[in-house]
ZAKOL-822401 format. One record per residue (C-alpha): x, y, z; residue number from 1; residue in three letters. Coordinates in steps of 0.05 Angstrom, whole numbers, plus 5000, padded with zeros to 4 digits. Example, Ala and Ser with C-alpha at 12.3 -4.5 7.8 and 13.67 -1.06 7.14 Angstrom:
BEGIN
5246; 4910; 5156; 1; ALA
5273; 4979; 5143; 2; SER
***
This chain:
BEGIN
8798; 7060; 7907; 1; UNK
8820; 7089; 7840; 2; UNK
8777; 7073; 7780; 3; UNK
8808; 7027; 7728; 4; UNK
8790; 7029; 7655; 5; UNK
8804; 6984; 7595; 6; UNK
8854; 7015; 7547; 7; UNK
8822; 7034; 7481; 8; UNK
8831; 7078; 7420; 9; UNK
8805; 7150; 7418; 10; UNK
8772; 7168; 7352; 11; UNK
8777; 7235; 7318; 12; UNK
8711; 7232; 7280; 13; UNK
8660; 7185; 7248; 14; UNK
8700; 7179; 7183; 15; UNK
8758; 7149; 7222; 16; UNK
8708; 7101; 7254; 17; UNK
8685; 7074; 7187; 18; UNK
8754; 7071; 7156; 19; UNK
8788; 7041; 7217; 20; UNK
8736; 6985; 7225; 21; UNK
8741; 6967; 7151; 22; UNK
8817; 6963; 7155; 23; UNK
8814; 6922; 7219; 24; UNK
8756; 6875; 7207; 25; UNK
8748; 6874; 7131; 26; UNK
8701; 6818; 7109; 27; UNK
8678; 6802; 7179; 28; UNK
8602; 6808; 7186; 29; UNK
8584; 6876; 7214; 30; UNK
8508; 6876; 7209; 31; UNK
8451; 6828; 7198; 32; UNK
8379; 6848; 7183; 33; UNK
8316; 6817; 7154; 34; UNK
8289; 6830; 7085; 35; UNK
8214; 6832; 7071; 36; UNK
8214; 6757; 7057; 37; UNK
8243; 6743; 7126; 38; UNK
8311; 6724; 7100; 39; UNK
8374; 6744; 7139; 40; UNK
8419; 6791; 7100; 41; UNK
8491; 6803; 7122; 42; UNK
8539; 6861; 7109; 43; UNK
8613; 6866; 7123; 44; UNK
8655; 6923; 7151; 45; UNK
8688; 6931; 7083; 46; UNK
8619; 6936; 7050; 47; UNK
8598; 6987; 7101; 48; UNK
8657; 7032; 7083; 49; UNK
8643; 7024; 7008; 50; UNK
8568; 7037; 7015; 51; UNK
8578; 7098; 7060; 52; UNK
8628; 7127; 7009; 53; UNK
8581; 7113; 6950; 54; UNK
8519; 7143; 6983; 55; UNK
8559; 7202; 7010; 56; UNK
8586; 7216; 6940; 57; UNK
8516; 7213; 6910; 58; UNK
8489; 7260; 6964; 59; UNK
8546; 7309; 6952; 60; UNK
8528; 7307; 6878; 61; UNK
8458; 7330; 6900; 62; UNK
8489; 7388; 6938; 63; UNK
8478; 7360; 7009; 64; UNK
8541; 7391; 7040; 65; UNK
8521; 7442; 7093; 66; UNK
8448; 7421; 7093; 67; UNK
8405; 7387; 7145; 68; UNK
8378; 7318; 7129; 69; UNK
8320; 7286; 7166; 70; UNK
8326; 7210; 7174; 71; UNK
8265; 7169; 7194; 72; UNK
8267; 7094; 7189; 73; UNK
8269; 7024; 7217; 74; UNK
8329; 6992; 7249; 75; UNK
8368; 6963; 7191; 76; UNK
8434; 6966; 7154; 77; UNK
8412; 7019; 7105; 78; UNK
8394; 7066; 7163; 79; UNK
8466; 7060; 7188; 80; UNK
8494; 7074; 7118; 81; UNK
8448; 7134; 7110; 82; UNK
8467; 7164; 7177; 83; UNK
8542; 7157; 7166; 84; UNK
8539; 7181; 7094; 85; UNK
8503; 7244; 7115; 86; UNK
8547; 7258; 7176; 87; UNK
8611; 7248; 7136; 88; UNK
8589; 7291; 7078; 89; UNK
8593; 7356; 7115; 90; UNK
8518; 7355; 7127; 91; UNK
8477; 7350; 7191; 92; UNK
8436; 7287; 7204; 93; UNK
8370; 7294; 7241; 94; UNK
8347; 7226; 7266; 95; UNK
8272; 7225; 7281; 96; UNK
8227; 7174; 7315; 97; UNK
8187; 7133; 7265; 98; UNK
8132; 7125; 7317; 99; UNK
8114; 7198; 7316; 100; UNK
8052; 7222; 7281; 101; UNK
8057; 7257; 7214; 102; UNK
8040; 7322; 7248; 103; UNK
8096; 7313; 7299; 104; UNK
8146; 7294; 7244; 105; UNK
8126; 7356; 7204; 106; UNK
8138; 7399; 7265; 107; UNK
8208; 7370; 7278; 108; UNK
8229; 7370; 7205; 109; UNK
8210; 7443; 7201; 110; UNK
8242; 7459; 7269; 111; UNK
8308; 7427; 7247; 112; UNK
8310; 7465; 7180; 113; UNK
8317; 7399; 7143; 114; UNK
8321; 7405; 7067; 115; UNK
8325; 7331; 7050; 116; UNK
8284; 7272; 7076; 117; UNK
8309; 7200; 7079; 118; UNK
8254; 7153; 7101; 119; UNK
8240; 7079; 7115; 120; UNK
8182; 7034; 7098; 121; UNK
8139; 7057; 7156; 122; UNK
8136; 7127; 7126; 123; UNK
8128; 7107; 7053; 124; UNK
8055; 7130; 7050; 125; UNK
8068; 7195; 7088; 126; UNK
8133; 7222; 7058; 127; UNK
8096; 7263; 7005; 128; UNK
8051; 7294; 7059; 129; UNK
8112; 7315; 7099; 130; UNK
8143; 7346; 7037; 131; UNK
8079; 7384; 7022; 132; UNK
8077; 7411; 7093; 133; UNK
8151; 7429; 7094; 134; UNK
8168; 7472; 7033; 135; UNK
8241; 7474; 7053; 136; UNK
8247; 7399; 7038; 137; UNK
8264; 7393; 6964; 138; UNK
8275; 7318; 6958; 139; UNK
8259; 7253; 6992; 140; UNK
8289; 7184; 6983; 141; UNK
8268; 7116; 7010; 142; UNK
8325; 7082; 7047; 143; UNK
8302; 7009; 7039; 144; UNK
8351; 6965; 7001; 145; UNK
8296; 6914; 6987; 146; UNK
8236; 6915; 6942; 147; UNK
8170; 6898; 6974; 148; UNK
8158; 6824; 6987; 149; UNK
8120; 6786; 6932; 150; UNK
8100; 6715; 6918; 151; UNK
8165; 6708; 6881; 152; UNK
8220; 6697; 6933; 153; UNK
8274; 6714; 6883; 154; UNK
8243; 6782; 6868; 155; UNK
8225; 6797; 6940; 156; UNK
8296; 6820; 6955; 157; UNK
8313; 6848; 6887; 158; UNK
8324; 6922; 6894; 159; UNK
8354; 6934; 6825; 160; UNK
8290; 6968; 6803; 161; UNK
8280; 7007; 6867; 162; UNK
8286; 7081; 6875; 163; UNK
8315; 7119; 6933; 164; UNK
8379; 7098; 6967; 165; UNK
8392; 7038; 6920; 166; UNK
8391; 7085; 6861; 167; UNK
8435; 7134; 6898; 168; UNK
8485; 7079; 6914; 169; UNK
8488; 7060; 6841; 170; UNK
8501; 7133; 6822; 171; UNK
8554; 7140; 6876; 172; UNK
8591; 7077; 6855; 173; UNK
8593; 7102; 6783; 174; UNK
8620; 7170; 6806; 175; UNK
8673; 7137; 6849; 176; UNK
8693; 7091; 6792; 177; UNK
8702; 7153; 6749; 178; UNK
8751; 7183; 6799; 179; UNK
8704; 7227; 6841; 180; UNK
8741; 7243; 6905; 181; UNK
8693; 7294; 6936; 182; UNK
8670; 7250; 6993; 183; UNK
8741; 7233; 7016; 184; UNK
8760; 7306; 7009; 185; UNK
8705; 7334; 7054; 186; UNK
8739; 7366; 7114; 187; UNK
8708; 7341; 7179; 188; UNK
8711; 7390; 7237; 189; UNK
8708; 7348; 7301; 190; UNK
8678; 7407; 7339; 191; UNK
8624; 7426; 7288; 192; UNK
8552; 7404; 7292; 193; UNK
8539; 7338; 7254; 194; UNK
8473; 7316; 7286; 195; UNK
8410; 7345; 7317; 196; UNK
8375; 7297; 7364; 197; UNK
8308; 7315; 7394; 198; UNK
8296; 7299; 7467; 199; UNK
8239; 7251; 7483; 200; UNK
8199; 7304; 7521; 201; UNK
8174; 7263; 7580; 202; UNK
8161; 7327; 7620; 203; UNK
8162; 7381; 7568; 204; UNK
8171; 7401; 7495; 205; UNK
8224; 7369; 7451; 206; UNK
8289; 7407; 7445; 207; UNK
8341; 7397; 7389; 208; UNK
8407; 7374; 7419; 209; UNK
8466; 7393; 7375; 210; UNK
8522; 7341; 7375; 211; UNK
8591; 7342; 7344; 212; UNK
8635; 7285; 7321; 213; UNK
8677; 7295; 7384; 214; UNK
8615; 7290; 7427; 215; UNK
8594; 7224; 7394; 216; UNK
8662; 7191; 7390; 217; UNK
8677; 7208; 7463; 218; UNK
8621; 7162; 7486; 219; UNK
8644; 7106; 7440; 220; UNK
8711; 7113; 7473; 221; UNK
8678; 7115; 7541; 222; UNK
8636; 7052; 7528; 223; UNK
8698; 7011; 7509; 224; UNK
8737; 7039; 7567; 225; UNK
8684; 7009; 7614; 226; UNK
8661; 6946; 7577; 227; UNK
8689; 6887; 7540; 228; UNK
8631; 6876; 7493; 229; UNK
8611; 6807; 7467; 230; UNK
8621; 6788; 7393; 231; UNK
8547; 6783; 7373; 232; UNK
8493; 6832; 7397; 233; UNK
8419; 6843; 7384; 234; UNK
8394; 6913; 7370; 235; UNK
8326; 6920; 7404; 236; UNK
8316; 6994; 7420; 237; UNK
8295; 7048; 7370; 238; UNK
8354; 7065; 7326; 239; UNK
8341; 7140; 7324; 240; UNK
8357; 7147; 7398; 241; UNK
8427; 7166; 7418; 242; UNK
8432; 7108; 7468; 243; UNK
8420; 7056; 7414; 244; UNK
8456; 7089; 7356; 245; UNK
8516; 7123; 7388; 246; UNK
8532; 7068; 7438; 247; UNK
8505; 7004; 7406; 248; UNK
8510; 7015; 7331; 249; UNK
8573; 7057; 7330; 250; UNK
8603; 7016; 7387; 251; UNK
8591; 6953; 7346; 252; UNK
8628; 6984; 7287; 253; UNK
8685; 7006; 7331; 254; UNK
8693; 6939; 7366; 255; UNK
8683; 6893; 7307; 256; UNK
8618; 6864; 7334; 257; UNK
8564; 6832; 7292; 258; UNK
8500; 6872; 7305; 259; UNK
8434; 6838; 7288; 260; UNK
8373; 6882; 7280; 261; UNK
8308; 6862; 7313; 262; UNK
8251; 6879; 7266; 263; UNK
8197; 6888; 7319; 264; UNK
8188; 6890; 7394; 265; UNK
8138; 6834; 7384; 266; UNK
8193; 6790; 7356; 267; UNK
8248; 6798; 7409; 268; UNK
8243; 6726; 7434; 269; UNK
8239; 6700; 7362; 270; UNK
8301; 6740; 7342; 271; UNK
8339; 6719; 7403; 272; UNK
8330; 6649; 7377; 273; UNK
8346; 6668; 7306; 274; UNK
8410; 6707; 7318; 275; UNK
8435; 6676; 7384; 276; UNK
8465; 6741; 7411; 277; UNK
8514; 6742; 7468; 278; UNK
8493; 6812; 7491; 279; UNK
8443; 6868; 7480; 280; UNK
8424; 6937; 7503; 281; UNK
8357; 6948; 7537; 282; UNK
8318; 6996; 7581; 283; UNK
8296; 6977; 7652; 284; UNK
8223; 6963; 7633; 285; UNK
8245; 6909; 7583; 286; UNK
8295; 6878; 7630; 287; UNK
8244; 6875; 7686; 288; UNK
8192; 6845; 7639; 289; UNK
8244; 6793; 7618; 290; UNK
8258; 6775; 7690; 291; UNK
8184; 6770; 7707; 292; UNK
8170; 6727; 7646; 293; UNK
8224; 6677; 7667; 294; UNK
8189; 6667; 7734; 295; UNK
8120; 6669; 7703; 296; UNK
8139; 6612; 7655; 297; UNK
8170; 6573; 7713; 298; UNK
8105; 6580; 7752; 299; UNK
8064; 6560; 7691; 300; UNK
8106; 6497; 7681; 301; UNK
8107; 6480; 7755; 302; UNK
8182; 6490; 7757; 303; UNK
8187; 6549; 7804; 304; UNK
8207; 6507; 7865; 305; UNK
8262; 6473; 7823; 306; UNK
8286; 6541; 7800; 307; UNK
8288; 6568; 7872; 308; UNK
8327; 6506; 7895; 309; UNK
8375; 6513; 7836; 310; UNK
8387; 6586; 7855; 311; UNK
8401; 6567; 7927; 312; UNK
8450; 6513; 7908; 313; UNK
8484; 6555; 7853; 314; UNK
8494; 6614; 7900; 315; UNK
8522; 6568; 7954; 316; UNK
8573; 6540; 7905; 317; UNK
8591; 6610; 7880; 318; UNK
8610; 6629; 7951; 319; UNK
8665; 6575; 7948; 320; UNK
8688; 6594; 7878; 321; UNK
8647; 6546; 7836; 322; UNK
8604; 6579; 7783; 323; UNK
8554; 6532; 7749; 324; UNK
8500; 6583; 7732; 325; UNK
8504; 6571; 7657; 326; UNK
8497; 6496; 7670; 327; UNK
8442; 6497; 7722; 328; UNK
8400; 6548; 7685; 329; UNK
8414; 6525; 7614; 330; UNK
8339; 6520; 7599; 331; UNK
8330; 6593; 7617; 332; UNK
8389; 6613; 7575; 333; UNK
8363; 6570; 7517; 334; UNK
8296; 6606; 7520; 335; UNK
8335; 6671; 7507; 336; UNK
8374; 6645; 7447; 337; UNK
8425; 6601; 7482; 338; UNK
8483; 6651; 7487; 339; UNK
8457; 6714; 7521; 340; UNK
8503; 6731; 7579; 341; UNK
8506; 6807; 7582; 342; UNK
8455; 6863; 7581; 343; UNK
8474; 6937; 7585; 344; UNK
8415; 6975; 7611; 345; UNK
8402; 7050; 7609; 346; UNK
8347; 7102; 7608; 347; UNK
8329; 7098; 7681; 348; UNK
8355; 7066; 7746; 349; UNK
8343; 6991; 7749; 350; UNK
8321; 6959; 7814; 351; UNK
8380; 6921; 7847; 352; UNK
8338; 6859; 7859; 353; UNK
8327; 6853; 7783; 354; UNK
8401; 6860; 7770; 355; UNK
8416; 6806; 7822; 356; UNK
8360; 6762; 7797; 357; UNK
8386; 6761; 7726; 358; UNK
8458; 6753; 7750; 359; UNK
8439; 6693; 7792; 360; UNK
8412; 6661; 7729; 361; UNK
8478; 6673; 7692; 362; UNK
8461; 6738; 7655; 363; UNK
8500; 6799; 7678; 364; UNK
8462; 6864; 7675; 365; UNK
8501; 6930; 7678; 366; UNK
8458; 6990; 7692; 367; UNK
8483; 7057; 7666; 368; UNK
8464; 7130; 7662; 369; UNK
8460; 7180; 7606; 370; UNK
8419; 7235; 7574; 371; UNK
8414; 7258; 7503; 372; UNK
8451; 7323; 7519; 373; UNK
8511; 7281; 7539; 374; UNK
8513; 7240; 7474; 375; UNK
8486; 7203; 7518; 376; UNK
8534; 7164; 7562; 377; UNK
8554; 7191; 7630; 378; UNK
8568; 7129; 7672; 379; UNK
8557; 7054; 7674; 380; UNK
8567; 6994; 7717; 381; UNK
8613; 6943; 7686; 382; UNK
8655; 6882; 7702; 383; UNK
8709; 6928; 7730; 384; UNK
8660; 6959; 7780; 385; UNK
8589; 6936; 7790; 386; UNK
8561; 6976; 7849; 387; UNK
8491; 6952; 7870; 388; UNK
8439; 7008; 7867; 389; UNK
8484; 7055; 7828; 390; UNK
8487; 7075; 7755; 391; UNK
8561; 7061; 7753; 392; UNK
8626; 7098; 7747; 393; UNK
8635; 7158; 7701; 394; UNK
8668; 7149; 7633; 395; UNK
8742; 7171; 7631; 396; UNK
8755; 7245; 7621; 397; UNK
8687; 7265; 7651; 398; UNK
8684; 7310; 7712; 399; UNK
8624; 7304; 7759; 400; UNK
8602; 7348; 7816; 401; UNK
8541; 7351; 7861; 402; UNK
8510; 7420; 7867; 403; UNK
8483; 7443; 7934; 404; UNK
8479; 7374; 7966; 405; UNK
8429; 7363; 8022; 406; UNK
8442; 7327; 8088; 407; UNK
8443; 7260; 8052; 408; UNK
8492; 7285; 8000; 409; UNK
8440; 7290; 7945; 410; UNK
8440; 7349; 7897; 411; UNK
8437; 7364; 7823; 412; UNK
8488; 7324; 7782; 413; UNK
8530; 7371; 7740; 414; UNK
8584; 7350; 7690; 415; UNK
8639; 7372; 7644; 416; UNK
8669; 7332; 7587; 417; UNK
8676; 7320; 7513; 418; UNK
8608; 7286; 7511; 419; UNK
8569; 7349; 7531; 420; UNK
8527; 7378; 7474; 421; UNK
8543; 7441; 7436; 422; UNK
8475; 7468; 7457; 423; UNK
8402; 7468; 7436; 424; UNK
8388; 7484; 7363; 425; UNK
8362; 7555; 7354; 426; UNK
8348; 7562; 7428; 427; UNK
8402; 7604; 7460; 428; UNK
8360; 7617; 7522; 429; UNK
8349; 7543; 7537; 430; UNK
8423; 7531; 7525; 431; UNK
8443; 7585; 7573; 432; UNK
8396; 7558; 7627; 433; UNK
8427; 7489; 7620; 434; UNK
8497; 7512; 7639; 435; UNK
8525; 7543; 7702; 436; UNK
8564; 7608; 7697; 437; UNK
8629; 7568; 7703; 438; UNK
8611; 7521; 7646; 439; UNK
8583; 7459; 7679; 440; UNK
8523; 7425; 7647; 441; UNK
8463; 7418; 7692; 442; UNK
8433; 7349; 7681; 443; UNK
8369; 7362; 7721; 444; UNK
8379; 7296; 7756; 445; UNK
8388; 7289; 7831; 446; UNK
8437; 7242; 7863; 447; UNK
8503; 7233; 7899; 448; UNK
8572; 7203; 7889; 449; UNK
8586; 7140; 7930; 450; UNK
8641; 7089; 7937; 451; UNK
8690; 7080; 7880; 452; UNK
8664; 7145; 7850; 453; UNK
8599; 7111; 7830; 454; UNK
8538; 7154; 7816; 455; UNK
8471; 7143; 7851; 456; UNK
8408; 7173; 7820; 457; UNK
8353; 7192; 7868; 458; UNK
8305; 7231; 7822; 459; UNK
8293; 7286; 7773; 460; UNK
8295; 7358; 7795; 461; UNK
8233; 7373; 7753; 462; UNK
8195; 7317; 7788; 463; UNK
8216; 7336; 7858; 464; UNK
8157; 7348; 7904; 465; UNK
8168; 7408; 7950; 466; UNK
8120; 7408; 8008; 467; UNK
8093; 7471; 8043; 468; UNK
8138; 7455; 8103; 469; UNK
8199; 7459; 8058; 470; UNK
8213; 7384; 8058; 471; UNK
8229; 7349; 7992; 472; UNK
8200; 7283; 7967; 473; UNK
8232; 7246; 7910; 474; UNK
8175; 7210; 7874; 475; UNK
8222; 7161; 7838; 476; UNK
8245; 7133; 7905; 477; UNK
8173; 7118; 7925; 478; UNK
8156; 7089; 7857; 479; UNK
8215; 7042; 7859; 480; UNK
8197; 7015; 7928; 481; UNK
8123; 7009; 7910; 482; UNK
8140; 6968; 7848; 483; UNK
8186; 6923; 7889; 484; UNK
8135; 6911; 7945; 485; UNK
8069; 6904; 7907; 486; UNK
8072; 6844; 7860; 487; UNK
8009; 6861; 7818; 488; UNK
8031; 6934; 7808; 489; UNK
8053; 6943; 7735; 490; UNK
8065; 7018; 7731; 491; UNK
8060; 7076; 7779; 492; UNK
8072; 7150; 7780; 493; UNK
8077; 7188; 7846; 494; UNK
8058; 7261; 7840; 495; UNK
8019; 7318; 7871; 496; UNK
7945; 7321; 7854; 497; UNK
7892; 7369; 7877; 498; UNK
7824; 7347; 7904; 499; UNK
7757; 7383; 7896; 500; UNK
7772; 7428; 7956; 501; UNK
7837; 7452; 7926; 502; UNK
7880; 7413; 7974; 503; UNK
7943; 7382; 7947; 504; UNK
7961; 7310; 7964; 505; UNK
8019; 7263; 7948; 506; UNK
7984; 7215; 7901; 507; UNK
8001; 7147; 7870; 508; UNK
7969; 7136; 7803; 509; UNK
7975; 7063; 7783; 510; UNK
7963; 7014; 7728; 511; UNK
7952; 6943; 7756; 512; UNK
7965; 6875; 7724; 513; UNK
7905; 6860; 7679; 514; UNK
7901; 6787; 7700; 515; UNK
7899; 6808; 7774; 516; UNK
7843; 6858; 7761; 517; UNK
7804; 6807; 7721; 518; UNK
7812; 6755; 7776; 519; UNK
7788; 6796; 7835; 520; UNK
7746; 6850; 7801; 521; UNK
7761; 6924; 7791; 522; UNK
7732; 6948; 7857; 523; UNK
7769; 6896; 7898; 524; UNK
7834; 6909; 7860; 525; UNK
7830; 6983; 7875; 526; UNK
7813; 6968; 7949; 527; UNK
7873; 6921; 7955; 528; UNK
7919; 6972; 7923; 529; UNK
7895; 7025; 7972; 530; UNK
7906; 6978; 8030; 531; UNK
7976; 6958; 8006; 532; UNK
7995; 7031; 7999; 533; UNK
7971; 7043; 8070; 534; UNK
8016; 6986; 8094; 535; UNK
8073; 7015; 8053; 536; UNK
8063; 7083; 8086; 537; UNK
8079; 7054; 8155; 538; UNK
8152; 7048; 8133; 539; UNK
8155; 7121; 8113; 540; UNK
8165; 7187; 8149; 541; UNK
8099; 7223; 8155; 542; UNK
8114; 7277; 8105; 543; UNK
8131; 7224; 8051; 544; UNK
8067; 7184; 8058; 545; UNK
8020; 7175; 7999; 546; UNK
7953; 7204; 8018; 547; UNK
7912; 7188; 7956; 548; UNK
7911; 7132; 7905; 549; UNK
7884; 7127; 7834; 550; UNK
7878; 7066; 7790; 551; UNK
7875; 7073; 7714; 552; UNK
7850; 7021; 7665; 553; UNK
7905; 7028; 7614; 554; UNK
7980; 7035; 7612; 555; UNK
8013; 7103; 7615; 556; UNK
8033; 7136; 7550; 557; UNK
8107; 7125; 7538; 558; UNK
8163; 7149; 7495; 559; UNK
8193; 7100; 7445; 560; UNK
8247; 7082; 7496; 561; UNK
8191; 7061; 7545; 562; UNK
8196; 7121; 7591; 563; UNK
8129; 7142; 7622; 564; UNK
8106; 7211; 7601; 565; UNK
8095; 7237; 7671; 566; UNK
8055; 7298; 7651; 567; UNK
7996; 7252; 7635; 568; UNK
7991; 7231; 7708; 569; UNK
8013; 7296; 7739; 570; UNK
7956; 7333; 7708; 571; UNK
7904; 7287; 7740; 572; UNK
7860; 7305; 7799; 573; UNK
7833; 7261; 7855; 574; UNK
***
């Protein structure tokens, strides 16, 4: 069956994005964030255009054109203005993770050749240290639009006396009022580098991915070709990541959505209730936690049996064309802000039972696939095609092939399209290794193409376990099934570990639910896990069986998008 897409507009660059949205949506609210006093602040599409032009003009007055600008900050309106002002000024924006240590930030600022630093509140005490360690950086500006909170609520949000971006905005507005046209006159090359994004480095060192306006706008086009997004959305994920910024932030601008910024992962439930979003973007770990919490609260309130009966009745009615999910499960929906009905999920495959579980409750979850090198979107499930177990259909204009497929059709996923990066910054060798001689990008992910051209991910090439007998074991497959079959298992990494004799074994290193361990004791918890893995092994071919288990007393170290850093477990011994 041929893939259908929603018709949508194809952008030339990020300047057109800003101008087009202001013309189309004008005074409609584009963004909401929270000031230090906890008050909601709103900004329109017209204001976004004016602020981007003002800041861009001030930056040009500082000589920013052609330079690299590091941007480190919280998810907020001023971050968006800063990013777009830099990218549309003929400069290169370098978004960095605010959760990194000062040493890590110094390394990446230096590696990216940044000459200017724009920073948020979290970095206020360290900006000077970064400048001292990076002689190339000649200036630094705070991006916050708000003064620090005080006992005076009127002054708490007064930024008239602030330095940094507020001062630059004031300068830029004055220049524009005086007839300065430099910002509007900057020639934007859609094929030239406008951003350097560093990979998360779950299995290796960070690499600087060079993206162009065409790369970035192609995934905005792709997202709207696949999805009809809801009017109000909540931004939960780190804004420096391409998944959140390129798809969610820029997608919201393109589609005229109101995007509300969550100020902390600790406040997600609170902000769902504050902003009442109809959709959001998440990673699998958060969606799975959300699903578990729904059932945990039902058990706690002795309502689990009622919920199970409601699901049985609702599903029976749906089979005859009657959909009452939003009625039957209104209390669940209310606990999530009252309007949430759509979650787009990326970063890793999501277990089909979680997708179905959320859908049965009236919240559609669409799992997708992407990597930073592809700006990042490659494919996504959607209302047009939601294929269980897959990561969806490719965005339009993208070519996909499977290299050297095995007997099951699994091989490395390789792609061609406008979303594919320009290359790795100052690393020609790594760039060359990432492309085939005929120009296809090697994702490093293993999978196959199924019905309706949907992609199925089976693992990472780097994580693939190759046994002495030549057989291959995909650890992600085992991890997924372990998590689905062992209720108290919170996190697990399957890898090869070496024992004292030098023998290698397929090993499962696990982090167990803390309440479970506390209830039965550490020794008993480990024994039960070992026994449950043994039972799990009976379903597996002999060469796939897990021969050793390890239990850790803390969670795995993760990236800011909640991906486990596998090297931590893979370096362990049994």
